[in-house]
C-alpha positions as CSV (number, residue, x, y, z in Angstrom):
1,M,8.9,5.3,-12.6
2,T,6.2,2.7,-12.0
3,G,7.0,-0.6,-10.1
4,I,6.8,-2.5,-13.2
5,D,9.8,-0.3,-14.4
6,V,11.6,-0.9,-11.4
7,L,11.2,-4.5,-11.5
8,Q,12.4,-4.6,-15.1
9,S,15.5,-2.6,-14.0
10,V,16.7,-5.3,-11.4
11,Q,20.2,-6.6,-12.4
12,F,21.3,-10.2,-11.1
13,V,24.6,-11.1,-9.7
14,T,26.0,-14.4,-8.3
15,V,27.9,-14.4,-5.1
16,K,29.2,-17.5,-3.3
17,G,26.7,-19.6,-5.6
18,K,23.7,-17.6,-4.6
19,R,21.8,-15.4,-7.3
20,L,20.9,-12.1,-6.0
21,A,18.8,-9.2,-7.2
22,V,20.5,-5.7,-7.2
23,L,18.3,-2.4,-7.5
24,D,19.5,1.1,-7.2
25,A,18.3,2.7,-3.7
26,T,16.2,5.3,-5.7
27,D,14.6,2.4,-7.7
28,W,13.9,0.4,-4.3
29,S,12.4,3.6,-2.8
30,A,10.1,3.9,-5.7
31,L,9.2,0.2,-5.6
32,V,8.4,0.5,-2.1
33,E,6.1,3.7,-2.7
34,W,4.3,1.8,-5.5
35,L,3.5,-1.0,-3.2
36,E,2.3,1.2,-0.5
37,T,0.0,2.8,-2.9
38,I,-1.5,-0.4,-4.0
39,E,-2.1,-1.3,-0.4
40,D,-3.7,2.0,0.4
41,V,-6.1,1.5,-2.7
42,K,-7.0,-1.9,-1.4
43,I,-8.0,-0.4,2.1
44,A,-10.1,2.2,0.5
45,R,-11.8,-0.1,-1.7
46,D,-12.5,-2.5,1.1
47,A,-13.8,0.5,3.2
48,L,-16.2,1.4,0.4
49,L,-17.5,-2.0,0.1
50,V,-18.3,-2.1,3.7
51,L,-19.8,1.2,3.7
52,R,-22.0,0.2,0.7
53,A,-23.1,-3.0,2.5
54,A,-24.3,-0.5,5.1
55,D,-26.2,1.5,2.6
56,G,-24.1,4.5,3.2
57,D,-24.6,4.7,7.0
58,R,-21.3,5.3,8.4
59,Q,-22.0,4.2,11.9
60,R,-23.6,0.8,10.9
61,A,-20.4,0.4,8.9
62,G,-18.7,0.6,12.0
63,W,-16.8,4.0,11.2
64,L,-16.1,6.6,13.9
65,D,-17.5,10.0,13.9
66,W,-14.8,12.7,13.6
67,E,-14.9,13.8,17.2
68,T,-14.6,10.5,18.5
69,A,-11.7,9.5,16.1
70,K,-10.0,13.0,17.0
71,Q,-10.3,12.2,20.8
72,A,-8.7,8.6,20.2
73,L,-5.8,10.3,18.7
74,E,-5.0,12.9,21.4
């Protein structure tokens, strides 16, 4: 199920004069995953733009080499 499908599956209820959106918990999880994927794609695209601006030079783009990144995680 896509995020759009989840959004279209929303049902509305009114409680104490306030209109609320109701989603199935499984649909909610799918929506969160969809949004996280969109966010990840944006991060990857931004990183690619930075790398291209640095003419493919990862160091000039500010990227860490694998050993430095690995040590930072330990």
